[in-house]
N, C-alpha and C positions, 0 to 999 in steps of 0.2 A: 381662466376666462379672459385675462388680459391678452394672452397669446392668441386665443381664438379670434378675438375682435381685431387685434392688430393684423392678423393674417387676412381677415375679411377686408379691412380697409386697404391693405397693400394690393389687393386684386384690382382696385380702381373701379370707377363707376361703370365703365363699359363692360366689365365682367360681372361685377356684383349685382347691378340692377337687372340684367336678364335673368339671373338665377332667382333673385328675389321676386320678380314679377311672375315668373313661371310657377313658383311655389304658391304665391298669392292666388293666381288664376286657378290652380288645381284645388286650393282650399275653398274657393267660392263656387266650385262646381263646373268650371270650364273644361272642355276636352283638352287633353295633353297637347295636341298639335296646335290648337288655337292659342293656348296659354303660352307655349313655347314661342310661337310666332310673335305674339304681343311683346314678350320679353326681349326677343332679339331685335325687334324694331327699336325699342328704347335703347338697347345696347349699341346698335349701329348709329343711332342718333348721337349718342355720347362720343363715339369714335369720330364721326364726321365733324361734330362741334369742336372736338379737340384739335383736329387737323386744321380747321379754319382759323381758330384762335391762335394756334401755333404759327400759322401763315402770317397772321397780323403781327404778332410779337417778334418773330424772328426777322421779318423784313423791315419793321419800323423801329426796332430797338436801336440799331446803328445810327440812322439819320437823326433820331431824337437826341441821342447822346452827342452827336456832332453839333447839332444846334445848340445844345447846352454849353459845349466848349467854345464854339464860335462867338457866342454872345455873352460869354463869361457869366453864366447863371450860377452864382455862388449860393446854393441852398444846401444846408448841412444834413437834411434827412433824405437818405437814399431810398428810392422806391424798390422794395423787395418783391412786390407782387403777391398774388394769393399763394403760390407754392411755399413761400417763407412763412406766411401766416398759418397755413395748414401744418407745416413742419413743427412750428411752435405749438400748435393746438394739440397734435397727437404725440408730441415728444415729452409729455409730462404724465404724472400719475393721474391727473384729472382727465386728460384725453384718452388714456388707455381704457377707461371704463365708462366713457361718456355715453356710448350707445346703449348698453343695458340699463344704465341708471335713467336716462331720458325716456327710454321705452317704458320702463316701469312707471315713471311719472305720468306719461301719456295714458297708460292703461288706467291708472288711478283716477285721472281727470275724466276719462270716458265713463267709467263706472259711476262716478259721482255726478255726472252730467254737467261738469264744468267746462267741457269742450265737446265739439262734434268732429274734430279733426283727428285722423289717424296719420301721423307723420311717418311715412315710409321713405322719405327722401334721406336715407341713411348717409349718403355721401356728404351732404351738406351739414351733417352734425358737427363738422369741424368748426363751424361758426360758434356754436355753444362752447365747444372745447377751447376755442381761442380766448374768449373773454374769461373763461375759467382759469386758463393757464396764466394770463396776464395778472389776474387777481391773486393767483397762487404765488407768483414771484414777488409782486408788489408787497404782499403781506408776509414776506419772509418764508416762502415755501409752505404756506398753511393750506392743507387740504380742505379745512372747514370753509375758508374764504373762497377757495377755488371752486368747489362744488356748489357753494351758495350762489356765486355769480352765474355759473353755467345754468343752474336750475331756474333761477329767476328769469334769465334771458329766455329759456325754453318755454316757461309757462306764459310769459308775456307774449311771445311769438305765437303760441297756440291760440290764445284769445284773439289776437289780431287777425290770425288766419280765419277764424270764425266770423269776425266782424266784417271782413272784406270779401268773404267767399261769394256772397250773392252778386255783388257788383262785378267781381272778377269773372264769374261764370257767365253772366249776361254779356259782358263786353267781348269776351273771347269765344263764346259759345262752347263752353267746356263744363257741362253739368256734372256736379258731384266732385269737383276739384277745388282745392284751396292751396295756398302757398305759404307754408310755415317756415320760410327762410328769413331770418332776422334782418339781413342786409336789405332785402327788398321791402320788408314790412316797415322798416324804420323810416322810409320815405313817404309812407301813407299820411302821417300828420302834416308834412309839408304840402302834399297834394291837396288835402282837404282845406287847410287854412289859406293857402295862396289862391286856390281856385275860388274860394268864397270871396276873397278880397278883389280879385280880378273881375268877378261877375258884377261888382258894385261900382266899377269904373265906367262912367258914361261913354258909350261908343265902342267899348271893348268887344262887344258881341259881334261887331262887324269883322273882327279878326278870327272868326270861327272857321279855321282852315284845317282840315284833316289831310292825311297823306294823299288821298285821291284828289282833294281840292288843290293841293300844292302842284300836282301834275297838270291839272287843268289850267292853273294860273300861270305856271312857269314852263309848261310844256316838258320837253325832254330834260330840262335843267332841274325839274322837281323830282325826277326819278332817283331813288336811293342809289342805284347803280352809277348814275352820272355824278351825283353829289360825292360819292365815294372816290371816283376818279379825280374830281377837282381837288378834294382835300388831300389825296395822296400826292398829286402833282405839286400842290402848295408846300407840303412838308419837304418834298425832294428839292424844290426850288430854294426854300429857306436854309436847307442843309448845303446848298451850293454844289449839288451833285451834277454830273454831266447829263446832257440832254436825254440820252438813252435810259439812264437809271431813273431819272425823274419820271419819264413815261411809264417805266416798269412799275414804279411805286403806285402810280395812278391806277394802272390796270389791276394791280394786286388788291388795293383798297376797294376798288369797284367790284372785284371778284368776291371779296369777303361780304360785301353788302348784298350781292346777288345770291350767294350760296347759303347764307344763314337761314333765310326763310324756307328754302328747299329742304335743308337738313332738319329744321325744327318740325316740319310736317311729319317726319318719321316718329317723333315723340308722340304726336297726337294720334297717328295711326296705331301705335302700340298701346297707348293708354286708354283710348276711348272704349274698346271692348271690355276692358277690366273695370273701368268706372261704371259702365252701364250694367254689367253683371253684378257688381257690388251693390248698387242701388236696388237692383231686383231682389237680391238675397236679403238685404236689410228690410225691405218692404214686406217680404214674405214671412220672415222669421221674427222680426222685432216690431211688428205692428206699425210699420211706416216710420219708425225712428230714423231721422235724417243723419247721415254721416258724410263727412268730406274726406276724400283721399288727399293727403298732403303730398304735393309733388314739387319737383324742382322748377324754378322759374324759367329754366332752359326751354320749357314747353312753348313759351310765347315770345321769346326775344326776337323772333323773325317778323314781328308785326311791323308794317311799313313805317308807322309813326316812330317806333322805337329806333329803327334804322336811321331815319332822317335826323332825329334829334341827337343820336349818338355820334354820327359822323360830323355834325355841325359843332357839337360840344368839344370834340377832341382838340382842335386847334384853339378854340376859345379858352378852354380851361388851362391850356399851356401858357397862354399870354397872361391870363389872370393870375396864375400861380406865381409868375415872376414879379408882377406889379403889386400883389396884395401885401399890404403892410403887416408885418409880424409872421407871415407864412414862411416856413422853412422847407416845404415839401414840394418837389416837382414830380408830378405823376408821369411815369414812363411805362414801366412794366405793367402797371395796373390799368392802362387804357383799354386793354382788351375786355375788361370787366365793365366798361361803360354801358353796354347793352343791358346789364342787370339792374340799372338804375330805374328803368321805366315800367316793368311789368305791372306794378301796383300803383303807378302814377296815372297811367292811361285810363283805367276805369273811372277815375274821378275827374279827369280833364276831358273825358269823352273822346279821346283821340285827337284833341285839338293840338296841332303842332306848336303854335305860339305859346299856349298855356303850359304845355309839357316842357318846352324849352326853358321857360322862366322858372318853373318848379325845379327842374333838374339843375339849372344854373345856381339858384339860391342854395339848394341842398349841397351841391358840390363845394361852393365857396365856404360854407360853414364846415363841411367835411374836411377841408384842407386844414382848418384850425384844429379840428379834432385830432387829425393825424399828427400834426405838429406837437400838440400837447401830450399825446400818448407815446411819442417817439422814444422817450427815455425808458418807459416801461416795456415797449416792444423790444428795444435793444437789450435790456436786461434779460428778458425771457429768451430771446433768440441766442444770446451769448451763452446762457446756461444750457440750453438745449444742445448747442454745437459742442460745448465742452464735454457734455455727457456722452454725446454720440457724434464723433467727427465725420461719420458718413452722411450726416444730415446737412449736406452742403448748401441746400436751399436756405438754411438759417444763418449762413455765414455772411456777416455784414462787412462790406469793404472798409478797410482801415481809414480812420479819420472821419467816418460818417456815423450817424445814428440811422436806425432802420424804421421803415414805415410802409404802409400799403393802404390804398383806397379800400381794398376788399375788407369789409367789416370794420376796420379801424376808423373809417370815416362815417360809420353809421350812428344814428342818434341813440339807439338802444345800447349799443356797445359802449359808447362814450359816457352816457349817463351812469351806467352801472360802474364803469371804471372810475369815474369822478367821485361817485358816492363812496366807493371802497377806499380809494387813495386819500381823498381829502376829508371825508367825514367819518371814516372808520365805523365805529359801532352805531353812531347816529345814522350814518348812511345805510347800514344794514337794517336798522329799524324802519327807515323810510321806504326802502325797497321792499321790505317784507309787507308793510301796510299797503303799498301800491299793488303788489302782486296778489295778495289775498283779496283786496278790494276788486280788482279786475276779474278774478276767478268767481267771486260771489255774484258780481253784477252779470257776468256772462251766464252763470247758472240760472239766475233769475230770468234773463232774457230767453234762454233756451226753454225754460219751463213755460213761459208765456206763449212762445211760438208753438210748442207741442200742444198746449191747451187749445190754441186757435186752429190746430190741425195743419200747421205749416211744417 
């Protein structure tokens, strides 16, 4: 079984997801041609997204490192990016069986009506495997602690996917979809709390500017394309590159901002027919019982507000990371994941650029401390994985550094689970168990009430 799922993961999302969606389409009664086409749209979307993010990382990795050297930014935690986190996640006994175990938990929760989400975003199961792998190594290579941490994270994420599903569907016009990805879901509490506080500041309502409002207010300068060009040029200028290279970086960053929404539309084109058919089948065979298809947040990272906030936050967080007392992490390789910060923030800020920027900034600043504190555990896990499998080069940390990544290591859910395991041990296990069971039962009660009311 371990070999089967390792092989599936090795195929990558661009191959795995078309196969999965075609099978799902056939199972719910779609014609083969239509199911295949939906699956291929999703696969092509992943291909395109991979090309664009690679364009960003490959072109901006060098200037950002030059900036770090020019200004003598002595931070000891090296940004390994999501490939290292995924290598750690799937490089242990926890990661090897994470897919069948989590699917089993998902099925159990569906049967007991503790969730409405069917999480088919198999590629992003590495997030659950990652926190499980960290707990596994921190607790002396204990499978008990590793699987405990992974399953707790999975259940909490499913419940959060249910709680945010309605707002997400309304904001993005994607009926039947939820996002059971823990990195994105961990920013929901920030969005709810900070939005509530900002709404109580007198006069703040006048700053209700969405992406379209930004274009009207600032004209061409409010376009994500132009903002991308400006930020790319500023990074090239800070790296003291020659004029032609500076302009090139500007055009590349602008291209990324323009291409992402075009590529993410492919996800929606592929997913919508399957989501609509699923709801039709459920309504017909299960008396209207509502289910949500759990999908990757890649579906919506092309939203204009997400693009504007991401491109503004990239240079801002670099400056903050250098000046922030106690922080030892400079995000470089992880910056391509900035877009994934906002998918579940926007439904609560209603697309307000100012609100979203504030929420994102606060979450990232706190996330830098999370990464710094988790760096020793990340390094321990990465080193052990690389020793066991020298071909896992993504997990090799440069000598003299500790390792870290914004991707999931900076998330609230991941850090709280890690802190409970490392610092509180059995007390932490007890607290996490109570919180998880409490969330499951509360969600079950909420679902029962909604079903009784015919929702």
